C-alpha positions as CSV (number, residue, x, y, z in Angstrom):
1,M,6.4,-45.9,42.3
2,T,6.9,-42.4,41.0
3,A,3.9,-40.3,40.7
4,T,3.3,-39.2,37.1
5,T,2.1,-35.3,35.7
6,A,-1.4,-36.7,35.8
7,D,-1.4,-37.8,39.3
8,A,-0.4,-34.5,40.5
9,P,-3.0,-32.7,42.2
10,P,-3.9,-29.1,40.4
11,P,-2.3,-26.0,42.1
12,E,-4.2,-24.5,45.2
13,P,-5.8,-21.5,44.3
14,R,-4.2,-18.2,44.6
15,L,-5.4,-16.3,48.1
16,P,-6.2,-13.0,48.0
17,K,-4.1,-10.4,50.3
18,R,-6.3,-7.5,50.6
19,R,-3.9,-5.2,51.0
20,G,-5.4,-2.9,48.3
21,V,-8.8,-3.3,50.2
22,E,-6.8,-2.2,53.5
23,L,-5.2,0.8,51.9
24,S,-8.6,2.0,50.4
25,L,-10.0,1.6,53.8
26,L,-7.2,3.7,55.6
27,V,-8.1,6.4,53.4
28,G,-11.5,6.7,54.6
29,A,-10.3,6.2,58.2
30,V,-8.1,9.4,57.9
31,V,-10.5,11.5,56.0
32,I,-13.5,11.0,58.9
33,P,-11.4,12.3,61.8
34,V,-9.9,15.1,59.7
35,Y,-13.3,16.2,58.6
36,G,-14.4,15.7,62.5
37,Y,-11.5,18.0,63.1
38,A,-12.6,20.7,60.7
39,A,-16.1,20.5,62.2
40,V,-15.2,21.2,65.4
41,G,-13.4,24.2,64.6
42,L,-16.1,25.6,62.5
43,A,-18.8,25.1,65.4
44,R,-16.5,26.5,68.1
45,S,-14.8,29.4,66.0
46,G,-16.5,29.7,62.6
47,A,-13.2,29.0,61.1
48,V,-11.3,25.6,60.1
49,P,-8.5,24.6,62.3
50,P,-5.3,26.3,61.3
51,D,-3.5,22.9,61.8
52,V,-5.8,20.6,60.3
53,A,-3.2,20.0,57.2
54,G,-0.7,18.9,60.1
55,Y,-3.4,16.7,61.6
56,G,-4.5,15.0,58.7
57,A,-0.8,14.3,57.5
58,G,0.3,13.1,60.7
59,L,-2.3,10.5,61.2
60,G,-2.1,9.6,57.5
61,L,1.9,9.0,58.1
62,L,0.9,6.5,61.3
63,A,-1.5,5.1,59.1
64,L,0.9,4.9,56.2
65,F,3.5,3.2,58.2
66,A,1.2,0.7,59.9
67,H,0.1,-0.6,56.2
68,L,3.7,-1.2,55.2
69,A,4.6,-2.9,58.0
70,V,1.6,-5.1,57.7
71,R,2.1,-5.4,53.7
72,L,5.6,-6.3,54.6
73,R,5.4,-9.2,57.6
74,A,1.6,-9.8,57.5
75,P,0.7,-9.8,53.9
76,Y,-2.6,-12.1,54.3
77,A,-3.8,-10.5,57.6
78,D,-7.9,-9.2,57.9
79,P,-8.0,-6.0,56.3
80,L,-10.6,-4.6,58.2
81,L,-8.4,-4.5,61.3
82,L,-6.1,-1.7,61.0
83,P,-8.4,0.7,59.5
84,I,-11.0,0.3,62.2
85,A,-8.3,0.8,64.9
86,V,-6.9,4.1,62.9
87,L,-10.5,5.3,62.6
88,L,-11.4,4.9,66.3
89,N,-8.2,6.2,67.3
90,G,-8.7,9.1,64.9
91,L,-12.0,10.0,66.4
92,G,-10.9,9.6,70.1
93,L,-8.3,12.4,69.3
94,V,-11.0,14.6,67.8
95,L,-13.4,14.2,70.8
96,I,-10.7,14.9,72.9
97,Y,-9.5,18.2,71.3
98,R,-13.0,19.1,71.0
99,L,-13.0,19.1,75.2
100,D,-9.9,20.5,75.3
101,L,-11.5,23.6,73.8
102,E,-13.4,24.0,77.1
103,T,-10.7,23.8,79.3
104,P,-7.6,25.8,77.4
105,A,-5.4,25.5,80.8
106,D,-5.8,21.7,80.8
107,R,-5.1,20.2,77.3
108,A,-4.6,16.5,76.6
109,A,-5.1,16.2,72.8
110,P,-1.1,16.7,72.0
111,T,-0.5,14.1,74.9
112,Q,-2.5,11.6,73.6
113,L,-1.4,12.3,70.0
114,V,2.2,11.2,71.5
115,W,0.6,8.1,73.1
116,S,-1.0,7.4,70.3
117,T,2.0,7.6,67.7
118,L,4.1,5.3,70.7
119,G,1.0,3.4,70.2
120,V,1.4,2.9,66.2
121,A,5.3,2.4,67.0
122,L,4.7,-0.8,69.4
123,F,2.6,-2.3,66.7
124,I,4.8,-1.6,64.0
125,G,7.4,-3.6,66.2
126,V,5.3,-6.5,67.1
127,V,4.1,-7.2,63.6
128,L,7.8,-7.1,62.2
129,V,9.5,-9.0,65.2
130,L,6.7,-11.4,66.3
131,R,7.0,-13.9,63.3
132,D,4.9,-16.8,64.8
133,H,2.3,-15.9,67.5
134,R,2.9,-19.4,68.8
135,L,6.1,-18.2,70.2
136,L,4.6,-16.6,72.9
137,Q,3.4,-19.9,74.5
138,R,6.9,-20.4,75.9
139,Y,6.7,-17.4,78.1
140,A,3.1,-18.4,80.1
141,Y,4.3,-18.3,83.2
142,L,6.7,-15.5,82.8
143,S,3.7,-13.4,81.7
144,V,1.4,-14.1,84.5
145,T,4.4,-13.5,86.8
146,A,5.0,-10.3,85.2
147,A,1.3,-9.3,85.2
148,L,0.7,-10.4,88.9
149,A,3.6,-7.5,89.7
150,L,2.3,-5.0,87.6
151,M,-1.3,-5.3,89.2
152,I,0.6,-5.4,92.6
153,V,2.2,-2.1,92.3
154,P,-0.5,0.3,92.3
155,I,-1.1,-0.9,95.6
156,F,1.7,1.1,96.8
157,F,1.0,4.4,95.5
158,P,-2.0,7.2,96.5
159,A,-5.3,6.4,95.1
160,V,-6.5,8.6,92.0
161,N,-10.3,9.5,92.1
162,G,-11.1,7.1,94.7
163,A,-8.9,3.9,93.0
164,K,-5.5,2.6,93.3
165,I,-4.6,1.6,89.6
166,W,-2.3,4.6,88.8
167,V,1.3,4.7,89.2
168,R,2.5,8.5,89.4
169,I,6.2,9.4,89.4
170,G,6.7,13.0,89.1
171,G,4.7,14.1,85.6
172,F,4.7,10.6,84.6
173,S,1.6,8.7,85.3
174,L,1.0,5.0,83.9
175,Q,-1.4,2.1,84.8
176,P,0.1,-1.1,85.3
177,G,-3.1,-3.1,84.6
178,E,-3.4,-2.4,81.2
179,F,-0.4,-4.2,80.4
180,A,-1.4,-6.7,82.6
181,K,-4.5,-7.8,80.4
182,I,-2.2,-8.8,77.7
183,L,0.2,-10.8,79.9
184,L,-2.9,-12.7,81.7
185,A,-4.3,-13.3,77.7
186,V,-1.1,-15.0,76.9
187,F,-1.2,-17.1,80.2
188,F,-4.8,-18.0,80.2
189,A,-4.5,-19.2,76.7
190,A,-1.4,-21.3,77.3
191,Y,-2.5,-22.5,80.4
192,L,-6.2,-23.6,78.9
193,A,-4.6,-25.0,75.5
194,A,-2.5,-27.6,77.7
195,N,-5.3,-28.5,80.1
196,R,-8.6,-28.1,78.1
197,E,-9.2,-32.1,77.9
198,A,-8.8,-32.2,81.6
199,L,-10.8,-29.5,82.5
200,A,-13.7,-31.0,80.3
201,H,-13.6,-34.6,80.7
202,T,-11.5,-35.7,84.0
203,G,-12.6,-35.6,87.7
204,R,-15.4,-37.2,89.5
205,R,-18.9,-37.2,88.7
206,G,-21.4,-34.7,90.7
207,W,-24.7,-33.4,89.9
208,R,-24.9,-35.4,86.9
209,R,-21.6,-33.9,85.6
210,R,-18.2,-34.5,85.4
211,L,-16.4,-32.2,87.9
212,P,-12.5,-31.4,87.1
213,S,-10.0,-32.5,89.6
214,G,-8.6,-30.1,92.3
215,R,-5.2,-29.8,90.3
216,V,-6.6,-28.3,87.1
217,L,-9.6,-26.6,89.2
218,G,-7.1,-25.1,91.5
219,P,-6.0,-22.2,88.8
220,I,-10.0,-21.1,88.4
221,V,-10.6,-20.3,92.0
222,A,-7.0,-18.8,92.4
223,I,-8.2,-16.3,89.5
224,W,-11.5,-15.5,91.2
225,L,-9.3,-14.7,94.6
226,L,-7.3,-12.6,92.2
227,S,-10.1,-10.4,91.2
228,V,-11.5,-10.1,94.4
229,G,-8.4,-9.2,95.8
230,V,-7.8,-6.8,93.0
231,L,-11.1,-5.1,93.7
232,I,-10.6,-4.8,97.5
233,L,-7.0,-3.4,97.4
234,E,-7.3,-1.2,94.7
235,R,-10.9,-0.4,94.7
236,D,-11.3,-1.0,91.3
237,L,-14.2,-2.5,89.9
238,G,-13.5,-2.5,86.2
239,T,-10.3,-4.2,86.6
240,S,-11.6,-7.2,88.6
241,L,-14.5,-7.8,86.4
242,L,-12.4,-7.7,82.9
243,F,-10.1,-10.3,84.4
244,F,-12.0,-12.6,85.9
245,G,-14.5,-12.3,82.6
246,L,-11.8,-13.0,80.1
247,F,-10.9,-16.0,82.0
248,V,-14.4,-17.5,82.3
249,I,-15.1,-16.5,78.2
250,M,-11.6,-18.6,77.4
251,L,-12.7,-21.3,79.7
252,Y,-15.8,-21.8,78.0
253,V,-14.3,-21.7,74.6
254,A,-11.6,-24.0,75.8
255,T,-14.0,-26.6,77.1
256,G,-17.4,-26.0,75.5
257,R,-19.1,-26.2,78.5
258,T,-21.8,-23.9,79.1
259,G,-21.6,-24.7,83.0
260,W,-18.2,-22.6,83.5
261,I,-20.6,-19.4,82.7
262,A,-23.0,-19.9,85.4
263,V,-20.3,-20.9,87.7
264,G,-18.5,-17.4,86.7
265,L,-21.3,-15.3,86.7
266,L,-22.4,-16.8,90.2
267,L,-18.8,-16.5,91.8
268,A,-18.7,-12.6,90.1
269,A,-21.8,-11.8,91.6
270,V,-21.0,-13.2,95.0
271,G,-17.5,-11.3,94.9
272,A,-18.8,-7.7,93.8
273,F,-22.3,-8.3,96.1
274,V,-19.7,-8.6,99.3
275,V,-17.3,-6.2,98.5
276,G,-19.5,-3.6,96.9
277,S,-21.4,-4.0,100.6
278,L,-18.3,-3.3,102.5
279,E,-15.8,-1.3,100.5
280,P,-16.9,2.5,100.8
281,H,-15.7,3.9,97.3
282,V,-17.5,0.8,95.4
283,H,-20.7,1.1,97.7
284,S,-21.0,4.9,96.8
285,R,-20.9,3.8,92.9
286,V,-23.4,1.3,93.4
287,T,-25.5,3.5,95.0
288,D,-24.9,6.4,92.3
289,W,-26.3,3.4,89.9
290,L,-29.6,2.6,91.9
291,D,-30.4,6.3,92.0
292,P,-28.7,8.5,89.9
293,F,-30.9,11.6,90.8
294,A,-30.7,11.4,94.3
295,S,-28.2,14.2,94.6
296,I,-30.6,16.3,92.6
297,D,-33.4,15.4,95.0
298,A,-31.3,16.3,97.8
299,G,-30.5,20.0,96.3
300,R,-26.6,19.3,95.9
301,G,-26.9,19.3,92.0
302,P,-26.5,16.6,89.1
303,G,-24.0,14.3,89.8
304,Q,-21.8,12.6,86.8
305,L,-23.9,9.6,86.1
306,A,-27.0,11.7,86.1
307,Q,-25.0,14.7,83.7
308,S,-24.2,11.7,81.6
309,L,-27.8,10.5,80.9
310,F,-28.9,14.2,80.2
311,A,-26.0,14.5,77.3
312,F,-27.3,11.4,75.9
313,A,-31.1,12.6,76.2
314,A,-29.7,15.9,74.7
315,G,-28.5,14.5,71.5
316,G,-31.5,12.5,70.3
317,M,-31.2,10.6,66.8
318,L,-28.8,12.7,65.1
319,G,-26.9,15.0,67.9
320,T,-26.1,18.5,68.4
321,G,-23.1,18.5,66.2
322,L,-19.4,18.2,67.0
323,G,-18.6,21.1,69.4
324,L,-21.9,22.3,70.3
325,G,-22.8,19.9,73.0
326,D,-22.2,20.6,76.9
327,S,-20.9,17.3,78.1
328,V,-18.1,19.2,79.9
329,L,-20.4,19.6,82.5
330,I,-19.7,16.1,83.7
331,G,-16.6,16.9,85.1
332,F,-13.0,15.7,85.6
333,A,-13.8,12.2,83.9
334,T,-15.3,13.8,80.7
335,R,-12.3,12.7,78.4
336,S,-12.1,9.3,80.1
337,D,-15.0,7.3,81.6
338,F,-17.5,9.7,80.0
339,I,-16.0,10.6,76.7
340,L,-18.6,8.3,75.0
341,A,-21.4,11.1,76.6
342,T,-20.1,13.6,74.6
343,A,-19.9,11.1,71.1
344,G,-23.8,10.4,72.5
345,E,-24.6,14.2,72.7
346,E,-23.0,15.9,69.7
347,L,-23.2,13.0,67.3
348,G,-26.6,11.7,68.4
349,L,-28.0,8.0,68.6
350,S,-26.9,7.4,65.0
351,G,-23.1,8.1,65.7
352,L,-23.4,6.3,68.7
353,T,-24.5,3.3,66.9
354,A,-21.9,3.7,64.2
355,I,-19.2,3.5,67.0
356,F,-20.4,0.4,68.7
357,L,-20.7,-1.3,65.2
358,L,-17.0,-0.4,64.6
359,Y,-16.3,-2.1,67.9
360,A,-18.3,-4.8,67.1
361,L,-16.6,-5.4,63.7
362,L,-13.4,-5.3,65.3
363,V,-14.2,-8.0,68.1
364,A,-16.1,-9.9,65.3
365,R,-13.3,-10.2,63.2
366,G,-10.7,-10.9,66.1
367,Y,-13.1,-13.9,66.8
368,R,-12.9,-15.2,63.3
369,A,-9.3,-15.1,62.8
370,G,-9.2,-17.2,66.1
371,L,-12.0,-19.9,65.0
372,A,-10.1,-20.4,61.7
373,L,-6.6,-21.6,63.3
374,R,-5.9,-24.9,64.0
375,D,-3.7,-24.5,66.9
376,P,-5.7,-24.4,70.3
377,F,-3.0,-21.5,72.0
378,G,-3.9,-19.0,68.7
379,R,-7.5,-19.8,68.9
380,L,-7.6,-19.2,72.6
381,L,-5.2,-16.3,72.3
382,S,-7.2,-14.5,69.5
383,V,-10.5,-15.2,71.4
384,G,-9.2,-13.7,74.4
385,L,-7.9,-10.3,73.2
386,A,-11.3,-9.8,71.6
387,S,-13.0,-10.5,74.4
388,I,-11.1,-8.0,76.1
389,L,-12.3,-5.3,73.6
390,A,-15.5,-6.4,73.8
391,L,-15.8,-6.5,77.9
392,Q,-13.9,-2.9,78.3
393,V,-17.0,-1.6,75.9
394,F,-19.8,-3.3,77.5
395,V,-18.6,-2.2,80.7
396,I,-17.9,1.2,80.1
397,A,-20.8,1.8,78.1
398,G,-23.2,0.3,80.7
399,G,-21.4,2.3,83.0
400,V,-22.4,5.7,81.8
401,M,-25.5,4.6,80.5
402,G,-26.4,3.6,83.9
403,L,-26.6,-0.4,82.9
404,I,-24.5,-1.1,85.4
405,P,-22.5,0.6,88.3
406,L,-19.6,2.9,86.9
407,T,-15.9,1.1,86.7
408,G,-13.9,3.7,85.9
409,M,-12.0,2.2,82.8
410,A,-11.1,4.0,79.7
411,M,-12.9,3.3,76.3
412,P,-10.7,1.8,74.0
413,F,-8.9,4.2,71.3
414,L,-11.5,6.8,72.1
415,A,-10.8,8.1,75.8
416,Q,-7.9,9.7,77.2
417,G,-5.2,7.5,78.2
418,G,-1.6,6.6,77.4
419,S,-1.5,3.1,78.6
420,S,-4.8,2.4,77.5
421,V,-4.3,3.4,74.0
422,V,-0.7,1.6,74.0
423,T,-2.2,-1.6,74.9
424,N,-5.0,-1.4,72.5
425,W,-2.7,-0.8,69.7
426,V,-0.4,-4.1,70.6
427,M,-3.6,-6.2,70.9
428,V,-4.8,-4.9,67.0
429,A,-1.1,-5.7,66.4
430,L,-1.3,-9.5,67.8
431,L,-4.7,-9.9,66.1
432,I,-3.3,-9.1,62.8
433,R,-0.5,-11.7,63.5
434,V,-2.7,-14.0,64.0
435,S,-5.3,-13.4,61.5
436,D,-2.0,-13.4,58.8
437,V,-1.4,-17.2,60.0
438,A,-5.4,-17.8,60.0
439,R,-6.2,-16.4,56.4
440,G,-2.5,-17.3,54.4
441,P,-1.8,-20.7,52.9
442,R,-0.6,-23.5,54.7
443,P,2.8,-24.8,54.4
444,A,2.6,-28.0,52.4
445,R,5.7,-30.6,52.2
446,V,6.1,-33.4,49.6
447,E,6.0,-36.8,50.8
448,S,6.5,-39.7,48.0
449,G,5.3,-37.8,45.3
450,T,2.2,-36.3,46.8
451,V,1.6,-32.7,48.3
452,A,0.5,-33.0,51.8
453,S,-0.4,-30.7,54.4
454,A,2.0,-30.0,57.0
455,V,-0.4,-28.7,59.8
456,E,-1.3,-31.4,62.2
457,D,-4.8,-31.5,62.3
458,E,-6.1,-30.7,65.9
459,R,-7.1,-34.1,68.0
């Protein structure tokens, strides 16, 4: 029987693309760092830096090219992701430039700008080339193999500031663990999407709950041992917590069983306690965390954590103003681990809260894109990438504020670190791709005169 015109369903409403909203927000995301750059110059020398126009034009062009790529290949993507990334990256360049003024012989802002440009270029490449995030699911085991190789390589290089997380060849340095976290997120998403039913409903019963079989439980134990191994061999507490925390979060999202959170916290606590007691570098960080003012009482002067706490206290509610703080006293890690202390001192609690809200909004939009998807792999991938950002912010902010031991990681987008800023831009590109599928129209096919959804319902 042929369907009549009266039987045809009404056309679906046209979905808004929000690219104009994104462009408007990008203007503000460029103007705010340019204003901060000028404010630093006025505070330090009483004059606007002569290259402020060039800085604004460069940041604006990077934002424009990224926007055009999104407009062309991901028209339904979340309009907040790109502006937030541009704003955070721009603020990071301003803070690094401000700290460079204290050390004219050691300038990091120009190098960071080059790495940021490379990060935006990779962002554009991912958005243009990767048409469907589900293609990554095919390369799950290749991803985990590459991730393991990247994590092992730094073991054979000398330690830097007590941790073996860097690969240094001549004047070039790279942190392979930053790239490994994306590859591990892809593998975790693919593995859990394929085995979520077995993890949630199969196995023997014990303690009034059904436990997974050894076949599916084995990778969980392997990941725990891997995280402890990274901590022992590389003396890197932050990377270990990030990798294991990422897997536990994704495991909980895949199965919906809160027991995995308890098991994950227990295993992480046991591993951290054992290694923190036996490994000298990690043990020293735990000791500093327990008593950050011990060096002052011993007459050696304040350590990095104590100086960081002093910087936050000096900032108060509104801060001392950009360029007018003394966070440079923290030492060699001012531009990386402790750059948040500079923001807290010179922007105050209000500015620091605004930065945290930007991170929270970026993570929330990543979660929202994942929850809107029907395919399990895309959902887990989006949640995993957003969780990486959330875990990094928590671990780093908690460390410099004295809530947890220091980890030595770089604050996403804000801190100095080429590997970090590049991988953060790649993660935002993947979230852009996922959100485009989540917010865009679902493909349809005609079946016997009626319109039916071509997307299979999740079972």
